C-alpha positions as CSV (number, residue, x, y, z in Angstrom):
1,M,-22.8,-8.5,-40.7
2,F,-21.2,-5.1,-41.1
3,G,-17.5,-6.1,-40.8
4,L,-16.9,-4.3,-37.5
5,N,-13.6,-5.0,-35.9
6,R,-12.7,-4.6,-32.2
7,L,-9.3,-3.1,-31.5
8,V,-7.6,-4.6,-28.4
9,G,-4.3,-4.3,-26.6
10,T,-1.7,-2.3,-28.4
11,Q,-4.2,-1.8,-31.3
12,I,-6.6,0.2,-29.2
13,S,-7.5,3.6,-30.7
14,P,-5.3,6.6,-29.8
15,L,-8.6,8.4,-29.5
16,M,-9.5,6.2,-26.6
17,D,-6.2,7.0,-24.8
18,E,-6.9,10.7,-25.4
19,W,-10.5,10.4,-24.1
20,L,-9.5,8.6,-20.9
21,A,-6.6,10.8,-20.1
22,T,-8.0,13.0,-17.4
23,N,-6.6,15.2,-14.7
24,T,-7.7,13.0,-11.9
25,T,-5.3,10.9,-9.8
26,S,-5.7,8.9,-6.6
27,N,-4.0,11.7,-4.7
28,A,-6.0,14.6,-6.2
29,P,-8.5,16.1,-3.7
30,L,-12.1,16.2,-4.8
31,N,-12.3,19.9,-4.4
32,A,-9.6,20.3,-7.1
33,I,-12.1,18.8,-9.6
34,L,-15.5,19.4,-8.1
35,S,-17.0,22.6,-6.7
36,T,-18.3,22.6,-3.2
37,S,-21.9,22.1,-4.4
38,E,-20.8,19.4,-6.8
39,K,-18.8,17.6,-4.1
40,D,-22.0,17.5,-1.9
41,I,-23.9,15.8,-4.8
42,F,-21.0,13.5,-5.5
43,D,-20.8,12.3,-1.9
44,E,-24.5,11.8,-1.7
45,I,-24.8,9.7,-4.9
46,Y,-21.7,7.8,-4.2
47,Q,-22.9,6.6,-0.8
48,D,-26.4,5.9,-2.3
49,A,-24.8,3.7,-5.0
50,V,-22.6,1.8,-2.6
51,I,-25.6,0.9,-0.4
52,N,-28.3,0.5,-2.9
53,I,-27.1,-0.2,-6.5
54,T,-27.4,-3.9,-6.4
55,G,-31.1,-3.7,-5.6
56,W,-31.9,-0.9,-8.0
57,Q,-34.1,-1.6,-11.1
58,E,-33.5,0.3,-14.4
59,E,-35.5,3.4,-13.5
60,D,-34.1,3.5,-10.0
61,L,-30.6,3.6,-11.5
62,K,-31.5,6.3,-13.9
63,M,-33.3,8.6,-11.5
64,N,-31.1,8.1,-8.4
65,F,-27.7,8.0,-9.9
66,I,-27.1,8.4,-13.7
67,A,-29.0,11.7,-14.0
68,F,-26.7,13.2,-11.4
69,V,-23.6,11.8,-13.0
70,L,-24.6,13.4,-16.2
71,K,-25.1,16.7,-14.5
72,L,-21.7,16.4,-12.8
73,G,-20.2,15.6,-16.2
74,H,-21.4,19.0,-17.5
75,L,-23.4,17.5,-20.3
76,R,-25.7,20.5,-20.6
77,N,-27.6,21.7,-23.6
78,T,-26.1,24.4,-25.7
79,L,-27.0,26.3,-28.9
80,H,-25.1,23.6,-30.9
81,Y,-26.2,20.3,-29.3
82,K,-28.7,19.0,-26.8
83,S,-29.5,15.9,-24.8
84,Y,-32.2,13.4,-25.8
85,F,-33.7,10.7,-23.7
86,E,-35.4,7.5,-24.9
87,Q,-35.1,8.5,-28.6
88,T,-35.5,6.1,-31.5
89,I,-33.2,6.6,-34.5
90,Q,-33.2,4.7,-37.7
91,A,-31.5,4.4,-41.1
92,T,-30.8,2.0,-43.9
93,V,-27.1,0.9,-43.6
94,E,-25.6,-1.2,-46.4
95,G,-29.0,-2.3,-47.5
96,Y,-30.2,-3.3,-44.0
97,F,-32.9,-1.3,-42.1
98,L,-31.7,-0.6,-38.6
99,K,-33.7,0.9,-35.7
100,A,-32.4,1.6,-32.2
101,K,-33.7,3.2,-29.1
102,T,-31.0,5.1,-27.2
103,D,-31.4,5.7,-23.5
104,F,-29.5,8.9,-23.7
105,M,-28.0,10.7,-26.7
106,I,-26.2,13.9,-27.4
107,A,-26.9,15.3,-30.8
108,K,-27.4,18.3,-32.9
109,G,-31.1,18.7,-33.5
110,I,-34.2,20.8,-33.8
111,L,-36.5,20.7,-30.8
112,E,-37.3,17.0,-30.1
113,V,-35.8,15.8,-33.4
114,P,-32.1,14.7,-33.3
115,E,-30.3,15.1,-36.5
116,N,-26.5,14.5,-36.0
117,P,-25.8,12.1,-33.1
118,Y,-22.4,12.4,-31.4
119,F,-22.7,10.3,-28.2
120,H,-24.9,7.5,-26.9
121,F,-25.6,5.8,-23.6
122,Q,-27.0,2.4,-23.8
123,E,-28.6,-0.1,-21.5
124,Y,-29.1,0.7,-17.8
125,K,-29.4,-2.9,-16.7
126,K,-28.6,-4.8,-13.5
127,Q,-26.9,-7.5,-15.7
128,R,-26.8,-8.9,-19.2
129,D,-29.8,-10.9,-20.1
130,P,-31.0,-12.9,-23.2
131,S,-33.1,-10.0,-24.5
132,G,-30.1,-8.0,-25.7
133,D,-26.4,-7.3,-25.7
134,P,-25.8,-3.6,-24.7
135,T,-22.5,-3.4,-26.7
136,A,-24.2,-4.7,-29.8
137,Q,-27.1,-2.3,-29.4
138,L,-24.7,0.6,-28.9
139,L,-22.8,-0.4,-32.1
140,E,-26.1,-0.5,-33.9
141,A,-26.9,3.0,-32.8
142,F,-23.4,4.0,-33.9
143,L,-24.0,2.5,-37.4
144,I,-27.2,4.5,-37.7
145,A,-25.4,7.7,-36.6
146,Q,-22.7,7.1,-39.2
147,E,-25.3,6.9,-41.9
148,K,-27.2,10.0,-40.7
149,N,-24.0,12.1,-40.1
150,K,-22.5,11.4,-43.5
151,N,-18.9,12.0,-42.3
152,D,-15.9,10.1,-41.0
153,N,-16.0,11.5,-37.5
154,P,-15.6,9.0,-34.7
155,L,-18.6,8.2,-32.5
156,Y,-18.4,8.1,-28.7
157,G,-20.6,6.2,-26.2
158,C,-20.9,4.2,-23.1
159,T,-22.6,1.1,-21.8
160,I,-23.8,0.9,-18.3
161,I,-24.5,-2.5,-16.7
162,G,-25.3,-2.1,-13.0
163,K,-22.3,-0.5,-11.4
164,Y,-20.0,-1.0,-14.4
165,W,-19.4,1.7,-17.0
166,D,-17.5,0.9,-20.3
167,F,-16.6,3.7,-22.8
168,V,-16.7,2.9,-26.5
169,I,-15.4,4.6,-29.6
170,L,-16.3,3.7,-33.2
171,E,-14.0,4.9,-36.0
172,K,-15.3,3.8,-39.4
173,K,-15.3,0.0,-39.0
174,N,-13.1,-0.2,-35.9
175,Y,-14.2,0.1,-32.3
176,S,-12.4,0.2,-29.0
177,I,-13.8,-0.5,-25.5
178,S,-12.2,0.9,-22.3
179,K,-11.7,-1.0,-19.1
180,S,-14.7,-1.2,-16.9
181,Y,-15.1,1.6,-14.3
182,D,-16.9,0.6,-11.1
183,C,-19.1,3.5,-10.0
184,T,-19.1,2.2,-6.4
185,D,-15.4,2.9,-6.2
186,K,-14.9,6.6,-5.4
187,Q,-11.9,7.1,-7.6
188,D,-13.5,5.3,-10.5
189,L,-16.6,7.4,-10.1
190,L,-14.5,10.6,-10.2
191,E,-12.8,9.2,-13.4
192,I,-16.3,8.6,-15.0
193,I,-17.2,12.2,-14.4
194,A,-13.9,13.5,-15.7
195,I,-14.3,11.3,-18.8
196,L,-17.7,12.7,-19.5
197,R,-16.3,16.3,-19.2
198,K,-13.5,15.3,-21.5
199,F,-16.0,14.2,-24.1
200,K,-17.7,17.6,-23.9
201,E,-14.3,19.2,-24.7
202,I,-13.7,16.8,-27.6
203,L,-17.2,17.5,-28.9
204,E,-16.8,21.3,-28.9
205,T,-13.2,21.4,-30.2
206,K,-13.1,18.5,-32.7
207,L,-16.6,17.2,-33.7
208,L,-18.9,20.1,-34.2
């Protein structure tokens, strides 16, 4: 309906390559990336996910795992942006009224009212189901954010389906999706945390 185009292969956005380029390698010790206290949290949630994630419901996944990953990703509130949970955003885009509820959003805002969204998490599900497609819902939130922001800045986000995390960027009408990261793989989980920290750097140096 909105003429969005997915970039794949060699067409994938250079911004995605920039975002996913972190300082983690399979040989890097955890303490080179995480502090002692962060490593303790990392080890605990990693083991918990390996054992329990297939049986977690949506709220279990949020409370037992995702909340701690966000903390390790350093996505803390600042004077310039803050985190919003379960927020509904809406706008009229190209003549169509769109309304989306985001599970987690980083935006500039006043108190509980988000004004300029930068980042969205969408769909903490065990698996895809007929009630909705998380990528489509994320793109809908992106379209609303484009209309609210009134600029050409790219939008960043992530879909989470069970143990799999996919990172997404929308630039105007083109979007790119990363490979899937398995949070029950220790190296992938470390990469997820590093990618979230990289977004914080991108936000504060390029988007604000």
